[in-house]
C-alpha positions in Angstrom: -104.8 39.8 7.3 -102.5 38.2 10.1 -104.2 37.6 13.5 -102.2 37.0 16.7 -104.3 35.9 19.8 -103.5 34.6 23.1 -105.9 31.8 24.3 -106.3 28.6 26.0 -108.7 27.4 23.2 -107.1 28.0 19.8 -109.6 25.8 17.9 -112.5 28.2 18.9 -110.5 31.2 17.3 -109.8 29.2 14.2 -113.4 28.1 13.9 -114.7 31.8 14.3 -112.2 33.2 11.7 -113.2 30.5 9.3 -116.7 31.9 9.3 -115.4 35.3 8.1 -112.7 34.3 5.5 -110.5 31.5 4.3 -107.9 30.6 6.8 -104.8 30.0 4.9 -102.4 29.0 7.5 -102.5 28.4 11.3 -99.9 28.1 14.1 -100.2 27.2 17.7 -97.4 27.6 20.2 -97.4 26.8 24.0 -96.0 29.9 25.8 -95.6 28.2 29.1 -93.5 25.4 27.4 -91.4 28.0 25.6 -90.7 29.8 28.9 -89.7 26.6 30.5 -87.4 25.6 27.6 -85.8 29.1 27.3 -84.6 29.1 30.9 -83.4 25.4 31.0 -79.7 25.5 30.2 -79.2 21.8 30.3 -79.6 21.3 26.7 -77.2 18.4 26.0 -79.0 16.1 28.4 -82.5 16.8 27.5 -84.3 14.3 25.3 -87.5 15.3 23.4 -90.2 12.7 22.2 -92.0 13.7 19.0 -95.0 11.9 17.4 -97.7 12.7 15.1 -101.6 13.2 15.5 -102.4 9.8 14.4 -101.0 8.7 17.8 -104.0 8.5 20.0 -103.1 9.3 23.6 -105.2 11.4 26.1 -104.1 15.1 26.3 -103.3 14.6 30.0 -100.6 12.1 29.1 -99.3 14.1 26.3 -98.7 17.0 28.7 -97.6 14.9 31.6 -94.8 13.2 29.5 -94.0 16.3 27.5 -94.8 14.6 24.2 -94.8 16.9 21.1 -96.8 16.1 17.9 -97.0 17.2 14.4 -100.6 17.3 13.0 -101.7 15.5 9.9 -104.2 17.1 7.6 -108.0 16.7 7.4 -109.9 17.8 4.5 -113.8 18.6 4.1 -113.8 19.5 0.4 -111.5 22.5 -0.1 -111.3 23.2 3.8 -107.8 22.2 5.2 -107.6 21.6 8.9 -104.9 20.4 11.2 -105.8 17.2 13.0 -106.4 17.8 16.7 -105.3 21.4 16.5 -107.8 23.3 14.3 -110.4 20.6 14.2 -111.1 18.7 17.4 -112.5 15.2 17.6 -115.9 16.2 19.0 -116.3 18.9 16.0 -115.0 16.3 13.5 -117.6 13.6 14.3 -120.4 16.3 14.4 -119.5 17.5 10.9 -118.9 13.8 9.6 -122.7 13.4 10.2 -123.9 16.4 8.2 -121.2 17.4 5.7 -121.9 16.5 2.0 -118.2 16.1 1.4 -116.5 12.9 2.6 -113.5 13.8 4.7 -110.0 13.0 3.4 -106.7 13.0 5.1 -103.1 13.7 4.0 -99.6 13.5 5.7 -97.9 16.6 7.1 -95.2 18.2 4.9 -91.5 17.7 6.1 -91.4 21.5 6.7 -93.7 21.0 9.6 -91.5 18.3 11.2 -88.5 20.5 10.4 -89.9 23.5 12.1 -90.6 21.5 15.2 -87.2 19.9 15.3 -85.5 23.2 15.0 -87.5 24.6 17.8 -86.9 21.6 20.0 -83.2 21.6 19.2 -82.6 25.0 20.8 -83.2 23.2 24.1 -82.7 19.5 23.6 -79.5 17.6 22.6 -81.5 14.6 21.2 -84.9 13.9 19.7 -86.6 10.6 19.6 -89.3 10.8 16.8 -92.0 7.9 16.8 -94.5 7.9 13.9 -97.5 6.3 12.1 -96.6 3.1 10.3 -94.6 3.9 7.1 -96.5 1.2 5.3 -99.8 3.2 5.8 -98.6 6.8 5.3 -95.8 9.0 4.1 -95.7 10.6 7.5 -92.8 8.6 8.8 -90.7 9.3 5.5 -91.6 13.0 5.9 -90.1 13.0 9.5 -86.9 11.2 8.2 -86.4 13.7 5.4 -86.8 16.7 7.9 -84.4 15.4 10.3 -81.5 15.6 7.8 -79.4 18.9 8.3 -80.7 19.8 11.8 -77.1 20.8 13.4 -75.8 19.5 16.7 -78.9 17.4 17.6 -79.3 13.7 17.4 -82.6 12.7 15.9 -83.6 9.0 16.0 -86.7 8.1 14.1 -88.8 5.0 14.9 -91.5 3.5 12.8 -94.3 2.4 15.2 -95.4 0.0 12.6 -98.9 0.7 13.8 -101.5 3.5 14.3 -104.0 5.0 16.8 -103.8 4.0 20.4 -101.4 1.1 19.4 -99.0 3.9 18.2 -99.8 5.7 21.4 -98.7 2.8 23.5 -95.4 2.6 21.8 -95.0 6.5 22.2 -95.9 6.4 26.0 -93.5 3.6 26.6 -90.5 5.6 25.2 -91.6 8.9 26.9 -91.9 7.2 30.1 -88.3 5.8 29.7 -87.1 9.4 28.9 -88.8 10.8 32.1 -87.1 7.9 34.1 -83.6 9.1 32.8 -83.1 7.1 29.6 -81.0 8.6 26.8 -82.2 8.9 23.3 -80.7 5.5 22.2 -82.4 3.6 25.0 -85.7 5.3 24.5 -85.6 4.6 20.8 -84.7 0.9 21.6 -87.7 0.7 23.9 -89.9 2.1 21.3 -88.8 -0.3 18.5 -89.2 -3.3 20.9 -92.7 -2.1 22.0 -93.6 -1.6 18.0 -92.8 -5.3 17.6 -95.0 -6.3 20.4 -98.0 -4.1 20.2 -101.2 -5.3 18.5 -104.4 -3.4 17.4 -107.8 -4.7 16.3 -110.7 -2.6 15.0 -114.4 -3.4 14.4 -116.7 -1.1 12.3 -120.5 -1.0 12.3 -120.7 -0.6 8.5 -118.5 -1.2 5.5 -119.5 2.0 3.9 -116.8 4.4 5.2 -114.0 1.8 4.3 -115.3 1.6 0.8 -115.7 5.4 0.4 -112.2 5.8 1.9 -110.7 3.4 -0.6 -109.6 0.9 2.1 -112.0 -1.7 0.8 -112.8 -2.2 -3.0 -116.3 -1.5 -4.3 -116.7 -5.1 -5.4 -115.9 -6.5 -1.9 -118.0 -3.9 -0.3 -121.1 -5.0 -2.3 -120.4 -8.6 -1.4 -120.0 -7.8 2.3 -123.2 -5.8 2.3 -125.2 -8.7 0.5 -123.9 -11.1 3.1 -124.0 -8.7 6.2 -120.3 -9.4 6.6 -118.0 -7.1 8.5 -114.3 -7.3 8.7 -112.2 -7.2 11.9 -109.0 -5.2 11.0 -105.5 -5.2 12.3 -102.1 -4.1 11.5 -99.6 -6.8 10.9 -96.0 -7.1 12.0 -94.9 -5.4 8.6 -97.0 -2.3 9.5 -99.6 -3.0 6.8 -103.4 -3.0 7.2 -104.7 -6.7 7.3 -107.9 -8.7 8.0 -108.2 -10.5 11.4 -111.3 -12.3 10.4 -114.9 -11.6 9.1 -118.1 -11.7 11.2 -121.8 -11.7 10.5 -122.9 -8.3 11.9 -121.3 -5.8 14.3 -121.9 -7.6 17.6 -120.2 -10.6 16.3 -117.4 -8.4 14.9 -116.8 -6.8 18.3 -116.7 -10.3 20.0 -114.2 -11.5 17.3 -112.2 -8.3 18.0 -112.1 -9.0 21.8 -111.1 -12.7 21.3 -108.2 -11.7 19.1 -107.1 -8.9 21.7 -107.1 -11.4 24.6 -105.2 -14.0 22.5 -102.5 -11.3 21.8 -102.5 -10.2 25.5 -101.5 -13.5 26.9 -101.4 -14.5 30.4 -99.7 -13.0 33.5 -99.9 -9.2 34.4 -98.4 -5.8 33.2 -100.2 -5.5 30.0 -101.2 -2.1 28.8 -104.5 -1.6 26.9 -106.0 1.1 24.9 -109.5 1.6 23.6 -110.6 4.1 21.0 -114.0 4.9 19.6 -115.6 7.0 17.0 -118.2 8.9 18.7 -119.2 5.7 20.5 -118.2 6.3 24.2 -120.7 4.0 25.7 -119.6 1.0 23.6 -115.9 1.8 24.4 -116.7 2.0 28.2 -118.4 -1.6 27.9 -115.3 -3.0 26.1 -113.0 -1.5 28.7 -115.0 -3.1 31.5 -114.6 -6.4 29.8 -110.8 -5.9 29.7 -110.7 -4.9 33.3 -112.8 -7.8 34.2 -110.3 -10.3 32.5 -107.2 -8.3 33.7 -108.1 -6.5 36.9 -104.8 -5.0 37.5 -104.2 -3.8 33.9 -103.8 -0.2 32.7 -106.6 0.7 30.3 -106.9 4.1 28.6 -110.1 5.2 26.7 -110.3 8.0 24.2 -112.1 9.1 21.1 -110.2 8.3 17.9 -108.3 11.2 16.1 -110.1 12.8 13.3 -107.3 11.6 10.7 -108.1 8.0 11.6 -111.9 8.6 12.2 -112.2 9.6 8.5 -111.5 5.9 7.7 -113.5 4.0 10.3 -116.4 6.4 10.8 -118.7 7.0 13.5 -119.2 3.9 15.6 -116.0 2.3 15.1 -114.2 0.6 17.9 -110.4 -0.1 18.3 -108.6 -2.0 21.0 -104.9 -2.4 21.4 -102.5 -4.2 23.8 -98.8 -3.9 24.6 -98.0 -7.2 26.3 -95.7 -7.2 29.3 
């Protein structure tokens, strides 16, 4: 059966259909955006910004800056969901608590990128495509592969060398440049410079999810549990996951995370911060207040971590990122 529905809440439709049968394929299109693009004839001067669902930015910013994203995949057993499209963050963390199957993730196929590129190419002369660190996922490589052969459209790929809200700060910088009138080359340059400067640090309340997800070996996990040690994680300049230190207990890990953040932020003004959490809004707001207390004029965004990344950190995880001025 093929089902076609007009709705402002497609995830509810997908959820209800999944109760009746196996949903083999899903597709969501924005009719308002299609209309605007169809009747805008200035194709050559338009620059589109594309990212992936590992990029954590509030929906309001994605809409305001007209940022398009390709969803990664989230798997609960044999069920395959589109990150932030057919499974929303609130649903993901609710299921995380009760599902017997541990969630897994996978990159989007090149065909998903190609489909979006072809659609955008009808109304844009250039595309700047900024993605999850190529050292952490094959998502960036899938985007590069899809860009080949799109006729009459310049596509510039940028490796954010980061993830989550740090990737979001990079994408936001590029999209704001486009809105201010920058061409694709200038927006890509701004994104690459931001990728070199942005820093992210993550604290988790338990080592269990990192071990189950394969990010930490079983042997190291056993030792960490015995000593009540928890890591503070970061992403290095090479785009690879790395340790930013160890702490005895979660509170100490959060303190160390904030110490690393403030050191990376430096002095002065103009820094941009991001705070993400895995179903831990109260702790995230406390962290955001601490940032604003230290940098009163700073821009701080708070949001729940996307499912594709929450699958690794688990409920209770906190992440902070800074893009220094």
